[in-house]
MDTraj code that builds the backbone (N, CA, C; nanometers):
import mdtraj as md
import numpy as np

residues = "MET ARG GLN ASP PHE GLY VAL PRO ALA VAL ILE PHE ALA THR ALA ARG GLN VAL HIS ASN PRO SER MET GLN LEU ASN PHE ILE ALA ASN GLN SER VAL PRO SER LEU ALA GLY GLN THR LEU ASP VAL ILE ASP PRO SER ASN GLY GLN VAL PHE ASP GLN ILE GLN ARG SER GLN ALA ALA ASP ILE ASP GLN ALA VAL ASN ILE ASN VAL ALA TYR VAL HIS GLU LYS GLY TYR ASN ALA VAL THR VAL ASN ALA GLU GLU ALA ILE SER SER PHE PHE VAL THR SER ASP PHE GLY TYR PRO THR GLY GLY ALA ARG GLN ASN ASP ILE GLN GLY VAL ASN ARG TRP THR ARG LEU VAL ARG ILE GLU PRO ASP PHE ILE GLN SER GLY GLU MET ASN VAL GLU VAL VAL GLY ARG GLU PHE ALA GLN GLN PRO ASP ILE THR SER PRO PRO ILE PRO PHE LEU PRO ASP THR GLY LYS ILE ASP LEU ARG GLU GLN ARG ARG GLN ILE ARG LEU ARG PHE SER SER ASN THR ILE ASN GLY ASN PHE GLU MET GLY ARG VAL ILE LEU HIS THR GLU PRO GLY ASP VAL ARG SER".split()
xyz = np.array([
    [1.6067, -4.5357, 1.6740],
    [1.5172, -4.5342, 1.6261],
    [1.3701, -4.6253, 1.6103],
    [1.2794, -4.5924, 1.6478],
    [1.1821, -4.6659, 1.6751],
    [1.0905, -4.6602, 1.5316],
    [1.0242, -4.8238, 1.5054],
    [0.8940, -4.8204, 1.4224],
    [0.7824, -4.8558, 1.4208],
    [0.7365, -4.7644, 1.5422],
    [0.5566, -4.7745, 1.5773],
    [0.4775, -4.7758, 1.4577],
    [0.4653, -4.6696, 1.3855],
    [0.3355, -4.6081, 1.3040],
    [0.3904, -4.6725, 1.1396],
    [0.5139, -4.7702, 1.1308],
    [0.5185, -4.7881, 0.9841],
    [0.6428, -4.6885, 0.9056],
    [0.6394, -4.5796, 0.9865],
    [0.7256, -4.5014, 0.9604],
    [0.8388, -4.4821, 1.0853],
    [0.9767, -4.4069, 1.0363],
    [1.0745, -4.3829, 1.1714],
    [1.0590, -4.2764, 1.1937],
    [1.0644, -4.2705, 1.3487],
    [1.0694, -4.1604, 1.4244],
    [1.1675, -4.1562, 1.5328],
    [1.2365, -4.0631, 1.5060],
    [1.3573, -4.0180, 1.6326],
    [1.2871, -3.9728, 1.7731],
    [1.3142, -4.0155, 1.8313],
    [1.2487, -3.9854, 1.9905],
    [1.3741, -3.9574, 2.0382],
    [1.3969, -3.8042, 2.0856],
    [1.4767, -3.7098, 2.1869],
    [1.4495, -3.7734, 2.3777],
    [1.3323, -3.7345, 2.3318],
    [1.2838, -3.7487, 2.5054],
    [1.1361, -3.7516, 2.5034],
    [1.1136, -3.7838, 2.6415],
    [0.8901, -3.7817, 2.6178],
    [0.8631, -3.7146, 2.5936],
    [0.7875, -3.7198, 2.4993],
    [0.6764, -3.6432, 2.4519],
    [0.5975, -3.6016, 2.6392],
    [0.6167, -3.4354, 2.5572],
    [0.5126, -3.3720, 2.7085],
    [0.3363, -3.3571, 2.6375],
    [0.2583, -3.4041, 2.7038],
    [0.1459, -3.3607, 2.6514],
    [0.1128, -3.2275, 2.6865],
    [0.0787, -3.1404, 2.5926],
    [0.0649, -3.0093, 2.5995],
    [-0.0510, -2.9460, 2.5282],
    [-0.1713, -2.8893, 2.6542],
    [-0.3050, -2.8672, 2.5860],
    [-0.3170, -2.7441, 2.5850],
    [-0.3456, -2.6932, 2.4696],
    [-0.3052, -2.5372, 2.4476],
    [-0.4756, -2.5100, 2.3335],
    [-0.5028, -2.4291, 2.3862],
    [-0.6783, -2.4243, 2.3313],
    [-0.6288, -2.3368, 2.2477],
    [-0.5633, -2.2184, 2.2466],
    [-0.5526, -2.1375, 2.1764],
    [-0.5164, -2.1567, 1.9857],
    [-0.4287, -2.3205, 1.9853],
    [-0.4328, -2.4162, 1.8866],
    [-0.4879, -2.4744, 1.8263],
    [-0.6181, -2.4730, 1.8783],
    [-0.7326, -2.5661, 1.8846],
    [-0.8167, -2.4852, 1.7331],
    [-0.8117, -2.3853, 1.7310],
    [-0.8896, -2.3066, 1.6628],
    [-0.8549, -2.2243, 1.5828],
    [-0.8936, -2.1927, 1.4422],
    [-0.8295, -2.1245, 1.3054],
    [-0.7714, -1.9512, 1.3769],
    [-0.7229, -1.8979, 1.3252],
    [-0.6447, -1.7614, 1.3474],
    [-0.6876, -1.6906, 1.2095],
    [-0.8560, -1.6335, 1.1907],
    [-0.8523, -1.5457, 1.0399],
    [-0.8980, -1.4199, 1.1107],
    [-0.8529, -1.3282, 1.0462],
    [-0.8750, -1.1619, 1.1162],
    [-0.8258, -1.1397, 1.2647],
    [-0.7368, -1.1665, 1.2851],
    [-0.6975, -1.1591, 1.4326],
    [-0.8076, -1.2382, 1.5461],
    [-0.8946, -1.3722, 1.4899],
    [-0.9576, -1.3744, 1.5880],
    [-0.9637, -1.5548, 1.5657],
    [-0.9737, -1.6245, 1.7087],
    [-0.9530, -1.7394, 1.7085],
    [-1.0733, -1.7547, 1.6785],
    [-1.1351, -1.8676, 1.5573],
    [-1.3046, -1.9250, 1.5442],
    [-1.2647, -2.0809, 1.4436],
    [-1.4162, -2.1080, 1.4977],
    [-1.3920, -2.2599, 1.4377],
    [-1.3899, -2.2998, 1.3166],
    [-1.3187, -2.4041, 1.2556],
    [-1.3764, -2.4112, 1.0970],
    [-1.5592, -2.4065, 1.0792],
    [-1.5659, -2.3746, 0.9551],
    [-1.7275, -2.3354, 0.9531],
    [-1.7907, -2.4667, 0.9330],
    [-1.7006, -2.5825, 0.8779],
    [-1.7857, -2.7146, 0.9355],
    [-1.8130, -2.7583, 1.0336],
    [-1.7026, -2.7044, 1.1472],
    [-1.7078, -2.7696, 1.2548],
    [-1.6570, -2.9526, 1.3051],
    [-1.6030, -2.9691, 1.1912],
    [-1.4657, -3.0562, 1.2100],
    [-1.3572, -3.0333, 1.3113],
    [-1.2810, -3.1632, 1.3025],
    [-1.1636, -3.1253, 1.3925],
    [-1.1157, -3.2461, 1.3677],
    [-0.9700, -3.2691, 1.3820],
    [-0.8710, -3.3783, 1.3373],
    [-0.7834, -3.4124, 1.4785],
    [-0.7414, -3.5399, 1.5176],
    [-0.7298, -3.5895, 1.6348],
    [-0.5300, -3.5096, 1.6698],
    [-0.4854, -3.4469, 1.7393],
    [-0.3395, -3.4553, 1.7371],
    [-0.2558, -3.5704, 1.8342],
    [-0.2027, -3.6626, 1.7606],
    [-0.1291, -3.7453, 1.8099],
    [-0.0023, -3.7926, 1.8724],
    [0.0485, -3.8028, 1.9627],
    [0.1650, -3.8149, 2.0218],
    [0.2783, -3.9187, 1.9360],
    [0.3443, -3.8604, 1.9311],
    [0.4419, -3.9802, 1.8109],
    [0.4730, -4.0918, 1.9327],
    [0.5185, -4.0450, 2.0299],
    [0.6032, -4.1237, 2.1665],
    [0.5294, -4.2580, 2.1859],
    [0.3778, -4.1959, 2.1630],
    [0.2841, -4.3346, 2.2535],
    [0.1926, -4.3879, 2.1502],
    [0.1670, -4.2772, 2.0457],
    [0.0334, -4.2947, 1.9710],
    [-0.1206, -4.2638, 2.0365],
    [-0.1174, -4.1834, 2.1386],
    [-0.2212, -4.1740, 2.2057],
    [-0.2871, -4.0137, 2.1317],
    [-0.3734, -4.0155, 2.1216],
    [-0.4763, -3.8459, 2.0740],
    [-0.4473, -3.7835, 2.2401],
    [-0.3864, -3.6608, 2.1854],
    [-0.3774, -3.5619, 2.3208],
    [-0.4552, -3.3755, 2.3338],
    [-0.4942, -3.4221, 2.1640],
    [-0.5884, -3.2798, 2.1532],
    [-0.6355, -3.2699, 2.0500],
    [-0.7071, -3.1771, 1.9896],
    [-0.7600, -3.1909, 1.8330],
    [-0.7346, -3.0518, 1.8039],
    [-0.7156, -3.0260, 1.6602],
    [-0.7458, -2.8834, 1.5711],
    [-0.8092, -2.9099, 1.4588],
    [-0.8985, -2.7750, 1.4446],
    [-0.9577, -2.7680, 1.3418],
    [-0.9822, -2.8034, 1.1860],
    [-1.0679, -2.9045, 1.1461],
    [-0.9993, -2.9397, 1.0213],
    [-1.0438, -2.8648, 0.9202],
    [-1.0002, -2.7398, 0.8478],
    [-1.0154, -2.6380, 0.7437],
    [-1.0362, -2.6974, 0.6415],
    [-1.1738, -2.6735, 0.5308],
    [-1.2013, -2.6955, 0.4257],
    [-1.1759, -2.5702, 0.3195],
    [-1.2362, -2.5893, 0.1887],
    [-1.2201, -2.4930, 0.1198],
    [-1.2317, -2.3231, 0.1733],
    [-1.3685, -2.3627, 0.2174],
    [-1.4627, -2.2287, 0.2594],
    [-1.3576, -2.1867, 0.3796],
    [-1.2983, -2.2538, 0.4534],
    [-1.2303, -2.1454, 0.5600],
    [-1.1006, -2.1068, 0.5091],
    [-1.0940, -2.1564, 0.4155],
    [-0.9614, -2.0592, 0.3413],
    [-1.0214, -1.9584, 0.2568],
    [-1.1070, -1.9436, 0.1658],
    [-1.1662, -1.8876, 0.1158],
    [-1.1888, -1.7148, 0.2413],
    [-1.2772, -1.7502, 0.3174],
    [-1.3050, -1.6878, 0.4341],
    [-1.1513, -1.5941, 0.4564],
    [-1.0325, -1.7059, 0.4809],
    [-0.9121, -1.6557, 0.5131],
    [-0.8703, -1.5266, 0.4049],
    [-0.8799, -1.5967, 0.2993],
    [-0.8505, -1.5316, 0.2094],
    [-0.8832, -1.4123, 0.1793],
    [-1.0000, -1.3809, 0.1505],
    [-1.0991, -1.3098, 0.1256],
    [-1.0762, -1.1500, 0.2467],
    [-1.0262, -1.1891, 0.3391],
    [-0.9858, -1.1183, 0.4851],
    [-0.8559, -1.0281, 0.4335],
    [-0.7618, -1.1131, 0.3816],
    [-0.6188, -1.0706, 0.4088],
    [-0.5679, -1.1491, 0.2347],
    [-0.5670, -1.0209, 0.1610],
    [-0.5798, -0.9645, 0.0510],
    [-0.4172, -1.0463, -0.0086],
    [-0.3916, -1.1230, -0.0875],
    [-0.2259, -1.1463, -0.0998],
    [-0.1675, -1.0818, -0.2497],
    [-0.1055, -0.9774, -0.2372],
    [-0.0616, -0.9113, -0.3638],
    [0.0945, -0.9896, -0.4553],
    [0.0546, -1.0243, -0.5590],
    [0.0962, -1.1335, -0.6532],
    [0.1667, -1.0599, -0.7507],
    [0.2804, -0.9678, -0.7180],
    [0.3266, -0.8715, -0.8926],
    [0.3947, -0.9577, -0.9673],
    [0.4775, -1.0621, -0.8993],
    [0.5355, -1.1239, -1.0011],
    [0.4379, -1.1946, -1.1082],
    [0.3201, -1.2232, -1.1039],
    [0.2157, -1.2704, -1.1814],
    [0.1338, -1.1556, -1.2553],
    [0.1310, -1.0203, -1.2226],
    [0.0837, -0.9049, -1.2884],
    [0.0670, -0.7759, -1.1982],
    [-0.0229, -0.7169, -1.2123],
    [-0.0109, -0.5655, -1.1498],
    [-0.0898, -0.5474, -1.0247],
    [-0.2495, -0.6419, -0.9730],
    [-0.3606, -0.6535, -0.9337],
    [-0.3137, -0.7391, -0.8218],
    [-0.4150, -0.6736, -0.6762],
    [-0.4211, -0.7384, -0.5826],
    [-0.5232, -0.8922, -0.6379],
    [-0.4663, -1.0064, -0.5315],
    [-0.5514, -1.1195, -0.6237],
    [-0.6068, -1.1477, -0.4858],
    [-0.7457, -1.1781, -0.5198],
    [-0.8319, -1.2574, -0.4123],
    [-0.8490, -1.3681, -0.4521],
    [-0.9381, -1.4377, -0.3812],
    [-1.0168, -1.5657, -0.4277],
    [-1.0862, -1.5865, -0.5821],
    [-1.1468, -1.5030, -0.5669],
    [-1.2808, -1.4666, -0.6831],
    [-1.2450, -1.3378, -0.7471],
    [-1.1470, -1.2981, -0.7322],
    [-1.0790, -1.1149, -0.8407],
    [-0.9948, -1.1031, -0.8127],
    [-0.9842, -0.9914, -0.9089],
    [-0.8590, -0.9131, -0.8883],
    [-0.8889, -0.7951, -0.8839],
    [-0.8385, -0.6976, -0.8308],
    [-0.8058, -0.5679, -0.7849],
    [-0.6895, -0.5180, -0.8167],
    [-0.7429, -0.3378, -0.8693],
    [-0.5996, -0.2432, -0.8207],
    [-0.5203, -0.2602, -0.6680],
    [-0.4411, -0.2230, -0.7471],
    [-0.3217, -0.1769, -0.6283],
    [-0.2755, -0.0478, -0.6036],
    [-0.3476, 0.0575, -0.5278],
    [-0.3035, 0.2014, -0.5035],
    [-0.2154, 0.1797, -0.5341],
    [-0.1436, 0.3121, -0.5605],
    [0.0060, 0.2826, -0.5341],
    [0.0101, 0.4880, -0.5784],
    [0.1526, 0.5666, -0.5554],
    [0.1649, 0.6899, -0.5450],
    [0.3006, 0.7093, -0.5087],
    [0.3483, 0.8174, -0.5581],
    [0.4936, 0.8821, -0.5223],
    [0.4428, 1.0240, -0.5128],
    [0.5498, 1.0990, -0.4257],
    [0.5443, 1.2408, -0.3425],
    [0.6363, 1.3017, -0.4535],
    [0.6623, 1.4407, -0.4909],
    [0.7852, 1.5142, -0.5170],
    [0.8426, 1.5670, -0.4073],
    [0.9821, 1.6007, -0.3887],
    [1.0225, 1.7419, -0.2812],
    [0.9324, 1.8711, -0.3062],
    [0.9371, 1.9392, -0.2027],
    [0.8680, 2.0589, -0.1886],
    [0.9511, 2.1391, -0.2826],
    [0.9176, 2.2164, -0.3711],
    [0.9699, 2.3343, -0.4876],
    [0.8810, 2.4814, -0.4440],
    [0.9686, 2.5504, -0.4981],
    [0.9058, 2.7000, -0.4610],
    [0.9749, 2.8103, -0.5406],
    [0.9460, 2.9268, -0.6126],
    [0.9696, 3.0133, -0.7101],
    [1.0269, 3.1422, -0.5788],
    [1.1334, 3.1168, -0.4824],
    [1.1646, 3.2372, -0.4439],
    [1.1853, 3.3569, -0.5190],
    [1.1006, 3.4865, -0.4041],
    [1.1772, 3.5947, -0.4622],
    [1.2236, 3.6776, -0.3448],
    [1.2876, 3.7553, -0.3547],
    [1.3583, 3.8675, -0.2775],
    [1.5115, 3.7863, -0.2447],
    [1.5655, 3.8527, -0.1510],
    [1.7139, 3.7984, -0.1028],
    [1.7044, 3.6734, -0.0036],
    [1.7996, 3.6148, -0.0551],
    [1.8091, 3.4665, 0.0785],
    [1.8872, 3.5879, 0.1970],
    [2.0034, 3.6519, 0.1010],
    [2.0912, 3.6512, 0.2106],
    [2.0626, 3.8009, 0.3153],
    [2.1079, 3.8366, 0.4373],
    [2.0826, 3.9671, 0.5049],
    [2.0611, 4.0401, 0.4166],
    [2.1853, 4.0782, 0.3181],
    [2.2265, 4.2105, 0.2784],
    [2.1359, 4.2625, 0.1084],
    [2.0576, 4.1842, 0.1007],
    [2.0433, 4.1447, -0.0329],
    [1.8931, 4.2101, -0.0106],
    [1.8756, 4.3011, -0.1373],
    [1.7569, 4.3847, -0.1217],
    [1.5712, 4.2957, -0.1116],
    [1.4988, 4.2953, 0.0018],
    [1.4006, 4.2041, -0.0223],
    [1.2894, 4.2419, -0.1692],
    [1.2789, 4.1305, -0.1986],
    [1.1307, 4.1925, -0.3188],
    [1.0260, 4.1315, -0.2546],
    [0.9318, 4.1530, -0.3413],
    [0.7549, 4.1255, -0.2969],
    [0.7634, 3.9690, -0.2782],
    [0.7326, 3.9386, -0.1610],
    [0.7137, 3.8359, -0.1108],
    [0.5574, 3.7413, -0.1794],
    [0.6129, 3.6618, -0.2689],
    [0.4768, 3.5714, -0.3352],
    [0.4780, 3.4603, -0.3658],
    [0.3541, 3.4170, -0.3779],
    [0.2955, 3.2579, -0.3893],
    [0.4074, 3.2238, -0.5199],
    [0.3897, 3.1083, -0.5334],
    [0.4180, 3.0568, -0.6718],
    [0.3422, 2.9854, -0.7042],
    [0.3528, 3.0069, -0.8370],
    [0.2305, 2.9672, -0.9081],
    [0.2295, 2.8695, -1.0267],
    [0.1503, 2.7469, -1.0309],
    [0.2045, 2.6455, -1.0878],
    [0.0756, 2.6526, -1.2182],
    [0.1081, 2.6525, -1.3546],
    [0.0468, 2.6882, -1.4521],
    [0.0543, 2.5832, -1.5418],
    [0.1213, 2.4879, -1.5594],
    [0.1486, 2.3842, -1.6617],
    [0.2086, 2.2637, -1.6261],
    [0.1487, 2.1259, -1.6011],
    [0.2472, 2.0120, -1.6122],
    [0.2496, 1.9340, -1.7581],
    [0.3906, 1.9244, -1.7693],
    [0.3897, 1.8260, -1.8823],
    [0.4278, 1.7094, -1.8715],
    [0.3666, 1.5529, -1.8247],
    [0.3336, 1.4791, -1.7683],
    [0.4568, 1.3872, -1.8414],
    [0.5346, 1.2944, -1.7903],
    [0.5953, 1.2107, -1.9215],
    [0.6537, 1.1143, -1.8202],
    [0.5366, 1.0009, -1.8570],
    [0.5416, 0.8435, -1.8377],
    [0.4869, 0.7755, -1.9247],
    [0.5739, 0.6569, -1.8780],
    [0.5023, 0.5547, -1.9576],
    [0.4432, 0.4173, -1.8754],
    [0.2849, 0.4685, -1.8983],
    [0.1588, 0.3945, -1.7860],
    [0.1122, 0.3293, -1.8380],
    [-0.0203, 0.2961, -1.7718],
    [-0.1010, 0.1588, -1.8013],
    [-0.2288, 0.2211, -1.7598],
    [-0.3110, 0.2831, -1.8053],
    [-0.4512, 0.3325, -1.7680],
    [-0.4508, 0.4733, -1.7063],
    [-0.5379, 0.5307, -1.6587],
    [-0.5234, 0.6693, -1.5943],
    [-0.4366, 0.6832, -1.4954],
    [-0.3782, 0.7988, -1.4757],
    [-0.3380, 0.8006, -1.3338],
    [-0.3907, 0.9651, -1.3258],
    [-0.3424, 0.9883, -1.1990],
    [-0.3802, 1.1533, -1.1208],
    [-0.2766, 1.2102, -1.0386],
    [-0.2951, 1.3580, -1.0890],
    [-0.1956, 1.3919, -0.9848],
    [-0.2665, 1.5058, -0.8819],
    [-0.2130, 1.5265, -0.7710],
    [-0.2381, 1.6472, -0.7138],
    [-0.1371, 1.7419, -0.6914],
    [-0.1798, 1.8878, -0.6230],
    [-0.0939, 1.9357, -0.6259],
    [-0.1259, 1.9544, -0.4371],
    [0.0061, 2.0028, -0.3921],
    [0.0059, 1.9917, -0.2494],
    [0.1142, 2.0752, -0.1976],
    [0.0381, 2.1729, -0.1085],
    [0.1387, 2.2371, -0.0176],
    [0.1274, 2.3549, 0.0850],
    [0.1423, 2.4301, 0.1173],
    [0.1069, 2.5668, 0.2394],
    [0.1510, 2.6851, 0.2016],
    [0.0952, 2.7713, 0.2655],
    [0.1101, 2.8876, 0.3109],
    [0.2746, 2.9123, 0.3549],
    [0.2562, 2.8415, 0.5086],
    [0.3578, 2.9052, 0.6206],
    [0.3948, 2.7534, 0.6497],
    [0.5501, 2.7437, 0.6881],
    [0.6056, 2.6162, 0.7562],
    [0.4835, 2.5032, 0.8436],
    [0.4337, 2.5756, 0.9017],
    [0.3233, 2.5372, 1.0154],
    [0.2148, 2.4745, 0.9914],
    [0.1938, 2.5386, 0.8585],
    [0.0176, 2.5434, 0.8667],
    [0.0196, 2.4137, 0.8172],
    [-0.0873, 2.3448, 0.7957],
    [-0.1617, 2.1988, 0.7353],
    [-0.1534, 2.2251, 0.6054],
    [-0.1424, 2.1072, 0.5031],
    [-0.1195, 2.1592, 0.3712],
    [-0.2776, 2.1379, 0.3500],
    [-0.2786, 2.2164, 0.2198],
    [-0.4011, 2.2305, 0.1321],
    [-0.3854, 2.1364, -0.0120],
    [-0.4510, 2.0486, -0.0536],
    [-0.4635, 1.9831, -0.1387],
    [-0.5659, 2.0028, -0.2453],
    [-0.4867, 2.0050, -0.3711],
    [-0.6096, 2.0287, -0.4563],
    [-0.7107, 1.9109, -0.5311],
    [-0.8096, 1.9210, -0.5969],
    [-0.8644, 1.7898, -0.6324],
    [-0.7726, 1.6578, -0.7064],
    [-0.8071, 1.5742, -0.7011],
    [-0.7426, 1.4826, -0.8271],
    [-0.7288, 1.5506, -0.9578],
    [-0.6357, 1.5713, -1.0343],
    [-0.7137, 1.5706, -1.2123],
    [-0.6455, 1.4354, -1.2398],
    [-0.7363, 1.3984, -1.3629],
    [-0.6558, 1.2893, -1.4116],
    [-0.5682, 1.2985, -1.5427],
    [-0.5286, 1.1684, -1.5745],
    [-0.4302, 1.2064, -1.7412],
    [-0.4161, 1.0822, -1.7952],
    [-0.4227, 1.0732, -1.8960],
    [-0.3988, 0.9468, -1.9890],
    [-0.2344, 0.9649, -2.0657],
    [-0.2426, 0.8459, -2.0706],
    [-0.0667, 0.7564, -2.1509],
    [-0.0393, 0.8968, -2.2719],
    [-0.1356, 0.9477, -2.3333],
    [-0.1353, 1.0046, -2.4306],
    [-0.1486, 1.1968, -2.4119],
    [-0.1973, 1.2121, -2.2775],
    [-0.1748, 1.3553, -2.2147],
    [-0.0585, 1.4481, -2.2460],
    [-0.0618, 1.5550, -2.3465],
    [0.0721, 1.5852, -2.3653],
    [0.0831, 1.7330, -2.2527],
    [-0.0214, 1.8034, -2.2006],
    [-0.0370, 1.8759, -2.1260],
    [-0.1365, 1.9165, -2.0573],
    [-0.1517, 1.9431, -1.8523],
    [-0.2153, 1.9341, -1.7679],
    [-0.2228, 2.0905, -1.7541],
    [-0.3063, 2.1725, -1.7727],
    [-0.3245, 2.3142, -1.7284],
    [-0.3921, 2.3323, -1.6213],
    [-0.3272, 2.4257, -1.5381],
    [-0.4560, 2.4856, -1.3833],
    [-0.3315, 2.5884, -1.3356],
    [-0.4214, 2.6136, -1.2307],
    [-0.3973, 2.7616, -1.1628],
    [-0.3626, 2.7456, -1.0218],
    [-0.3195, 2.6710, -0.9609],
    [-0.3094, 2.6667, -0.8487],
    [-0.1751, 2.7187, -0.7687],
    [-0.1967, 2.8059, -0.6738],
    [-0.0308, 2.8680, -0.6013],
    [-0.0485, 2.8282, -0.4317],
    [0.1067, 2.8316, -0.4509],
    [0.1032, 2.8084, -0.2996],
    [0.2303, 2.8395, -0.2557],
    [0.2842, 2.8614, -0.1641],
    [0.4205, 2.8842, -0.0782],
    [0.5449, 2.7668, -0.1555],
    [0.5189, 2.6477, -0.0407],
    [0.5792, 2.5236, -0.0936],
    [0.4941, 2.4317, -0.1875],
    [0.5282, 2.3507, -0.2778],
    [0.4753, 2.3511, -0.3816],
    [0.5453, 2.1709, -0.3989],
    [0.4571, 2.0526, -0.3408],
    [0.4831, 1.9708, -0.4309],
    [0.3824, 1.8754, -0.5094],
    [0.4372, 1.7764, -0.5896],
    [0.3048, 1.6949, -0.6848],
    [0.2723, 1.5644, -0.6192],
    [0.1939, 1.4884, -0.6043],
    [0.1385, 1.3418, -0.5613],
    [0.0748, 1.2949, -0.6674],
    [0.1701, 1.2077, -0.7608],
    [0.1365, 1.1103, -0.8837],
    [0.0794, 0.9803, -0.8028],
    [-0.0588, 0.9496, -0.8992],
    [-0.1254, 0.8176, -0.8204],
    [-0.1790, 0.7326, -0.9381],
    [-0.2135, 0.6317, -0.9030],
    [-0.2268, 0.5113, -0.9744],
    [-0.3350, 0.4134, -0.8902],
    [-0.4744, 0.3897, -0.9471],
    [-0.5274, 0.2527, -0.9041],
    [-0.6214, 0.2323, -0.9705],
    [-0.5667, 0.1661, -1.0800],
    [-0.5826, 0.1114, -1.1701],
    [-0.5846, -0.0405, -1.2301],
    [-0.6709, -0.1242, -1.2577],
    [-0.6489, -0.2507, -1.2990],
    [-0.5471, -0.2680, -1.3700],
    [-0.4514, -0.3566, -1.3623],
    [-0.3221, -0.3592, -1.4365],
    [-0.2177, -0.2095, -1.4880],
    [-0.2820, -0.1672, -1.3842],
    [-0.1756, -0.0273, -1.3538],
    [-0.0414, -0.0426, -1.3425],
    [0.0189, 0.0479, -1.4280],
    [0.1967, 0.0204, -1.4460],
    [0.2460, 0.1490, -1.4194],
    [0.3259, 0.2519, -1.4114],
    [0.4171, 0.3608, -1.4262],
    [0.5602, 0.3516, -1.4361],
    [0.6039, 0.4629, -1.5037],
    [0.7521, 0.4578, -1.4774],
    [0.7401, 0.6019, -1.5076],
    [0.7999, 0.6840, -1.4375],
    [0.8367, 0.8625, -1.4728],
    [0.9432, 0.9276, -1.5714],
    [0.9140, 0.9536, -1.6296],
    [1.0948, 1.0184, -1.7094],
    [1.0961, 1.1367, -1.6597],
    [1.1110, 1.2716, -1.7620],
    [1.1339, 1.4076, -1.7062],
    [1.0182, 1.4954, -1.7138],
    [0.9331, 1.5074, -1.5578],
    [0.8076, 1.5837, -1.6372],
    [0.8722, 1.7395, -1.6156],
    [0.7829, 1.8232, -1.6908],
    [0.8285, 1.9452, -1.7238],
    [0.7066, 2.0778, -1.6310],
    [0.7236, 2.1613, -1.5250],
    [0.6429, 2.2188, -1.4756],
    [0.6704, 2.3924, -1.5317],
    [0.5609, 2.3945, -1.5449],
    [0.5746, 2.5534, -1.5649],
    [0.4897, 2.6547, -1.4533],
    [0.6176, 2.7091, -1.3795],
    [0.5770, 2.8362, -1.3020],
    [0.5812, 2.9410, -1.3124],
    [0.5285, 3.0543, -1.2054],
    [0.5566, 3.2201, -1.1984],
    [0.4882, 3.2244, -1.0823],
    [0.5690, 3.3286, -1.0703],
    [0.5051, 3.4367, -0.9449],
    [0.3865, 3.4522, -0.9176],
    [0.3010, 3.4067, -0.8234],
    [0.1998, 3.4289, -0.8206],
    [0.1628, 3.5665, -0.7224],
    [0.0189, 3.5574, -0.6629],
    [-0.0161, 3.6820, -0.5895],
    [0.0920, 3.7003, -0.4640],
    [0.1032, 3.8215, -0.3951],
    [0.1685, 3.8593, -0.3074],
    [0.0907, 3.7904, -0.1570],
    [0.1554, 3.7201, -0.0721],
    [0.1376, 3.6504, 0.0493],
    [0.0938, 3.7234, 0.1163],
    [0.0205, 3.6867, 0.2233],
    [-0.0486, 3.7912, 0.3294],
    [0.0465, 3.7526, 0.3997],
])
top = md.Topology()
chain = top.add_chain()
for i, resn in enumerate(residues, 1):
    res = top.add_residue(resn, chain, resSeq=i)
    for name in ("N", "CA", "C"):
        top.add_atom(name, md.element.get_by_symbol(name[0]), res)
traj = md.Trajectory(xyz[None], top)
């Protein structure tokens, strides 16, 4: 143990003087940048008390710059994205599994029925939610085709039903929230479907 600077320091080996230019700058938004004030701090070798490098002396403005670029999500203290100066909504969503209204026989010897779309005519949302949410109808006609997505349909906590006329062969629903203090839990959503038009 040595007491060169008034505090005990354990010396295991002679300290190597490493000069690493990348450590001299702040790392913000994937870039090495100097502090806004242009001030630096000396890096002292504890084995001999000599200055062997300098690093940036960051201040509040540098921290603000870094935090404004890198948003912190603090769920334990609320439901919003917390930045230095404001709170913003956290966009969240979930997507259901595919569902459909099959017609005709699935087995080889069954009589083949008319090949129809599945038409979704009503959604009865069952959510405990804060603020407005949206639902979109997503689906396709054939398995290898791109998705067709409806415009977002907004609904509130007291919305009892959403009437619509969307049809696809395979359908799934995308529920989303992008509201300040937004939060939701889904219960038993009821869907009303019927056979749609004959598919191409």
